[in-house]
C-alpha positions in Angstrom: 0.0 0.0 0.0 1.1 3.6 -0.6 0.7 6.4 1.8 -2.6 7.4 0.2 -4.6 4.3 1.0 -2.8 3.9 4.3 -3.7 7.4 5.5 -7.3 6.8 4.5 -7.5 3.7 6.6 -5.9 5.6 9.5 -8.3 8.4 9.2 -11.2 6.0 9.1 -9.9 4.3 12.3 -9.5 7.7 14.0 -13.1 8.8 13.1 -14.5 5.5 14.4 -12.6 5.9 17.7 -13.9 9.5 18.1 -17.4 8.4 17.4 -17.1 5.7 20.1 -15.7 8.2 22.5 -18.5 10.7 21.8 -21.1 8.0 22.5 -19.3 7.0 25.7 -19.5 10.6 26.8 -23.2 10.6 26.1 -23.6 7.5 28.2 -21.7 9.1 31.0 -24.4 11.9 31.1 -26.6 9.6 33.2 -23.9 9.6 35.8 -23.8 13.4 35.7 -27.5 13.6 36.4 -27.1 11.3 39.4 -24.3 13.5 40.7 -26.5 16.6 40.4 -29.3 15.0 42.4 -26.8 13.7 45.0 -25.3 17.2 45.3 -28.6 18.4 46.8 -30.2 20.3 43.9 -33.9 20.4 44.1 -37.0 22.2 42.7 -36.5 24.5 39.7 -32.7 24.4 40.0 -32.7 20.6 39.7 -35.0 20.7 36.7 -32.8 23.2 34.8 -29.6 21.3 35.6 -30.9 18.0 34.5 -32.4 19.5 31.3 -29.1 21.1 30.4 -27.3 17.8 30.8 -30.0 16.0 28.7 -29.7 18.6 25.9 -25.9 18.4 25.8 -26.1 14.6 25.7 -28.7 14.7 22.9 -26.5 17.1 20.9 -23.7 14.5 20.8 -25.8 11.9 18.8 -25.6 13.6 15.5 -21.8 14.2 15.4 -21.2 10.7 16.6 -23.4 9.4 13.7 -21.7 11.6 11.1 -18.3 10.5 12.3 -19.4 6.8 12.1 -20.8 7.3 8.5 -17.7 9.2 7.4 -15.5 6.4 8.7 -17.4 3.9 6.5 -17.0 6.2 3.5 -13.3 6.5 4.0 -12.9 2.7 4.4 -14.8 2.1 1.1 -12.6 4.6 -0.7 -9.4 3.2 0.9 -10.3 -0.3 -0.2 -11.0 0.7 -3.8 -7.8 3.0 -3.8 -5.8 -0.1 -2.6 -7.0 -1.9 -5.7 -5.9 1.0 -7.9 -2.5 1.0 -6.3 -2.2 -2.8 -6.8 -2.8 -2.3 -10.6 0.3 -0.2 -10.8 2.3 -3.5 -11.3 0.3 -4.5 -14.4 2.5 -4.2 -17.5 -0.2 -4.2 -20.2 -1.5 -0.7 -20.8 -4.8 -1.8 -22.3 -5.7 -4.0 -19.3 -4.6 -1.3 -16.9 -6.8 1.3 -18.5 -9.8 -1.0 -18.6 -9.4 -1.8 -14.9 -8.8 1.8 -14.0 -12.0 2.8 -16.0 -14.1 0.3 -14.0 -12.6 1.5 -10.7 -13.3 5.1 -11.7 -17.0 4.2 -12.2 -17.1 2.3 -9.0 -15.6 5.2 -7.1 -18.1 7.6 -8.6 -21.0 5.4 -7.6 -19.6 4.9 -4.1 -19.0 8.6 -3.7 -22.6 9.4 -4.7 -23.9 6.7 -2.3 -21.7 7.9 0.5 -22.8 11.6 0.1 -26.4 10.4 0.3 -25.6 8.5 3.5 -24.0 11.5 5.1 -27.1 13.6 4.3 -29.6 11.0 5.5 -30.4 10.1 9.1 -30.4 6.4 8.3 -27.5 5.0 6.1 -28.5 2.8 3.2 -27.5 -0.9 3.7 -24.6 -2.1 1.7 -25.5 -3.5 -1.7 -26.2 -7.2 -1.7 -28.2 -8.0 -4.9 -27.6 -7.0 -8.5 -30.5 -4.7 -8.6 -29.0 -2.7 -5.7 -26.4 -1.3 -8.1 -28.9 0.2 -10.5 -27.5 0.8 -14.0 -23.8 0.6 -12.9 -21.8 -1.4 -15.5 -20.9 -5.0 -14.8 -17.1 -4.3 -14.6 -17.7 -1.5 -12.0 -20.0 -3.8 -10.0 -17.3 -6.4 -10.0 -14.8 -3.9 -8.5 -17.2 -2.8 -5.8 -17.8 -6.5 -4.9 -14.1 -7.3 -4.9 -13.7 -4.5 -2.4 -16.2 -6.0 0.0 -16.1 -9.8 -0.8 -14.8 -12.4 1.7 -11.2 -13.4 1.2 -12.0 -16.7 -0.4 -14.1 -15.0 -3.1 -11.5 -12.3 -3.7 -9.0 -15.1 -4.3 -11.3 -16.7 -6.9 -11.7 -13.3 -8.6 -7.9 -12.8 -8.8 -7.4 -16.4 -10.1 -10.1 -16.1 -12.8 -9.7 -12.9 -14.9 -12.9 -13.8 -16.9 -15.0 -13.8 -13.7 -17.1 -10.7 -12.8 -18.7 -10.7 -9.4 -22.3 -9.6 -9.3 -23.4 -10.6 -5.8 -21.3 -11.8 -2.8 -21.8 -12.9 0.8 -20.1 -15.2 3.2 -22.0 -18.3 1.8 -23.1 -17.3 -1.7 -21.6 -16.0 -5.0 -23.2 -14.9 -8.2 -20.9 -14.0 -11.1 -20.6 -13.6 -14.9 -18.1 -15.8 -16.7 -16.9 -14.2 -19.9 -13.9 -16.0 -21.4 -14.3 -14.2 -24.8 -14.6 -10.7 -23.4 -18.1 -10.0 -24.8 -19.7 -9.0 -21.5 -20.9 -5.6 -22.8 -22.9 -7.0 -25.8 -23.2 -10.8 -25.5 -25.4 -12.7 -27.9 -26.7 -14.9 -25.1 -26.6 -15.1 -21.3 -27.0 -18.6 -19.8 -27.8 -18.6 -16.1 -26.3 -21.8 -14.6 -27.8 -23.2 -11.4 -25.7 -26.0 -9.9 -27.1 -28.7 -7.6 -26.3 -30.8 -4.5 -23.2 -29.7 -2.6 -22.7 -26.5 -4.7 -22.7 -24.3 -1.6 -19.4 -25.9 -0.6 -16.7 -23.3 -1.3 -14.3 -26.1 -2.2 -16.4 -27.0 -5.2 -16.7 -23.4 -6.6 -13.6 -23.7 -8.9 -15.3 -26.8 -10.5 -18.5 -24.8 -11.0 -16.6 -22.0 -12.5 -15.0 -24.4 -15.0 -18.4 -25.8 -15.9 -19.7 -22.2 -16.4 -16.7 -21.4 -18.6 -17.5 -24.5 -20.7 -21.1 -23.3 -21.2 -19.9 -19.8 -22.2 -17.4 -21.2 -24.7 -20.0 -23.5 -26.2 -22.7 -20.9 -26.6 -20.5 -18.1 -27.7 -22.1 -15.8 -25.0 -21.6 -15.5 -21.3 -22.6 -17.6 -18.3 -24.2 -16.1 -15.2 -23.1 -18.5 -12.5 -25.8 -18.5 -9.8 -24.7 -19.8 -6.5 -27.2 -17.7 -4.7 -28.8 -20.3 -2.5 -28.1 -22.8 0.2 -27.9 -26.0 -1.7 -28.6 -29.4 -0.1 -25.4 -30.9 1.3 -26.0 -34.4 0.1 -28.5 -36.6 -1.7 -30.4 -37.5 1.4 -31.3 -33.8 2.0 -31.9 -33.3 -1.7 -35.3 -35.2 -1.5 -36.7 -32.1 0.3 -38.1 -29.2 -1.8 -37.7 -26.5 0.9 -34.3 -25.2 -0.3 -35.6 -25.0 -3.8 -38.7 -23.2 -2.8 -36.7 -20.7 -0.8 -34.3 -20.1 -3.7 -37.0 -19.7 -6.4 -37.9 -16.1 -5.5 -34.2 -15.0 -5.3 -33.4 -16.6 -8.7 -36.4 -14.9 -10.3 -35.4 -11.6 -8.8 -31.8 -12.0 -10.1 -33.0 -12.9 -13.5 -35.1 -9.7 -13.8 -32.0 -7.7 -12.9 -29.9 -9.6 -15.4 -32.5 -8.9 -18.1 -32.2 -5.2 -17.4 -28.4 -5.3 -17.9 -28.6 -7.5 -21.1 -31.9 -6.6 -22.8 -30.8 -7.6 -26.3 -29.2 -11.0 -25.3 -31.0 -14.3 -25.5 -31.6 -15.4 -21.9 -31.4 -19.1 -21.1 -31.8 -20.6 -17.6 -30.0 -24.0 -17.3 -30.8 -25.8 -14.0 -28.6 -28.8 -13.4 -29.6 -31.7 -11.0 -31.1 -30.1 -7.9 -30.6 -26.8 -9.6 -33.4 -27.8 -12.0 -35.7 -28.1 -9.0 -34.8 -24.5 -8.1 -35.5 -23.5 -11.7 -38.9 -25.0 -11.6 -39.9 -23.0 -8.5 -38.4 -19.8 -10.0 -40.4 -20.3 -13.1 -43.6 -20.3 -11.0 -42.5 -17.0 -9.5 -42.2 -15.5 -13.0 -38.8 -16.0 -14.7 -37.4 -13.5 -17.2 -35.9 -15.9 -19.7 -36.4 -17.0 -23.3 -35.8 -20.7 -22.7 -35.4 -23.2 -19.8 -33.0 -26.1 -20.0 -33.3 -28.9 -17.4 -30.2 -31.0 -17.2 -30.0 -34.3 -15.3 -33.2 -33.3 -13.5 -34.9 -35.2 -10.7 -38.0 -33.0 -11.5 -39.3 -29.5 -11.2 -42.1 -29.9 -8.6 -44.9 -30.3 -11.2 -46.5 -33.0 -13.3 -46.6 -31.2 -16.6 -44.6 -28.4 -18.2 -47.7 -26.2 -18.4 -47.8 -26.0 -14.6 -44.5 -24.1 -14.6 -46.3 -21.0 -15.8 -43.5 -20.3 -18.3 -44.3 -19.1 -21.7 -41.1 -20.0 -23.5 -39.7 -23.4 -24.6 -38.6 -25.9 -21.9 -36.0 -28.4 -23.0 -35.0 -31.4 -20.9 -32.1 -33.8 -21.2 -30.7 -36.7 -19.1 -27.7 -38.8 -20.1 -28.4 -42.4 -20.9 -26.0 -43.4 -18.1 -27.2 -40.9 -15.5 -28.7 -42.6 -12.5 -30.8 -39.6 -11.6 -33.4 -41.0 -14.1 -34.4 -43.5 -11.4 -35.6 -40.6 -9.1 -38.5 -39.7 -11.4 -41.0 -41.4 -13.8 -43.9 -40.9 -16.1 -46.4 -40.2 -13.3 -44.5 -39.3 -10.2 -41.1 -38.9 -8.5 -39.2 -37.3 -5.7 -39.8 -33.8 -7.3 -42.6 -34.5 -9.7 -42.6 -36.2 -13.1 -39.3 -36.8 -14.9 -38.9 -33.8 -17.3 -37.6 -36.1 -20.1 -40.7 -38.3 -19.8 -43.1 -37.8 -22.8 -46.0 -37.0 -20.6 -44.2 -34.1 -19.0 -44.3 -32.2 -22.4 -40.8 -30.7 -22.6 -38.9 -30.4 -25.8 -36.2 -33.0 -26.5 -32.6 -31.9 -26.4 -31.1 -31.1 -29.9 -28.4 -33.9 -29.5 -28.6 -37.4 -28.1 -26.2 -37.5 -25.1 -24.5 -40.4 -23.3 -22.5 -40.4 -20.1 -22.9 -40.1 -16.4 -24.4 -37.5 -14.1 -21.2 -35.4 -14.0 -20.1 -35.7 -17.6 -22.4 -33.1 -19.2 -20.0 -30.2 -19.0 -17.1 -31.9 -20.6 -19.1 -33.7 -23.3 -18.7 -32.1 -26.8 -22.0 -33.7 -27.9 -23.9 -32.1 -25.0 -22.1 -28.7 -25.4 -23.0 -28.8 -29.1 -26.7 -29.1 -28.2 -26.4 -26.1 -25.8 -24.9 -24.1 -28.7 -27.8 -25.0 -30.9 -30.2 -23.8 -28.2 -28.4 -20.5 -27.7 -28.3 -19.7 -31.5 -31.7 -20.8 -32.6 
């Protein structure tokens, strides 16, 4: 770090300490009131003395709040400034200018938000969802999320230059994977919802690789949606509660994604238990042009018409995928098998073979995804 970001952090710490000291002084006013009473004041003299102490204590609230808010503003700027300083070691001018441009937009947005916070009695909560960032460009949203992300997510961002963070928390991550640098005007956006065990941070690099394969196959970008608490194992995956809870969040995210990419074809690809989530999201109202259900145990309904989705629904299960045993023509753990004729989904463009985990490395399957994205 250079002196600039170091001094910002130091100033933020000092303001926070002064805010705490001011609040402590306010708390001590109660002791002053007791001392006035013990000193023998009474009648009008007691009333005036207590009122004066109360007024002085109340006057401390606003400066304490302002110092606390200003401390948060400085910390935000210091973190972003730190990222600017770290870019100084990059040797490629084009990459450097692109990163600096994104950081500039992020700083402008943070500045406007911070000014609003300082002028408002209640500070706005930190942004958590994509729609909290308004019309801010994707690369600037990524920079702001990198500044506030947990260490394990920042490491993934640094290790994967084609990853753009859209939403982050201690347990979830939502990102754009763009290996061909078309994030501004992609021809298609495929939202990928992974299944059982996908909330395990140790599996996130694998999910990123799968998302990258989807993006390369379709020629567009992949929105990697790890925005829910996935079942930890197959035993827990028989329950629909996690999918029901996630459905509304996925639908909300998809609306925000559509606002950022209005001209792109929007595909939602739910894989394994992720297809159950997709089914519940569809019933919430899903902003997408097509749904693809991959290795699906069901979507919680008996027929595609019950999803309430107007676009095409395509389903595929590998010939060697044992998940086919969890559903059937009439019932299953999560409803009728989406590949069953009675369900009413479209067949996949290519006939695939393999296991439950081989879809994302299978050229035949990926060719079918490309057909869907381009038709």
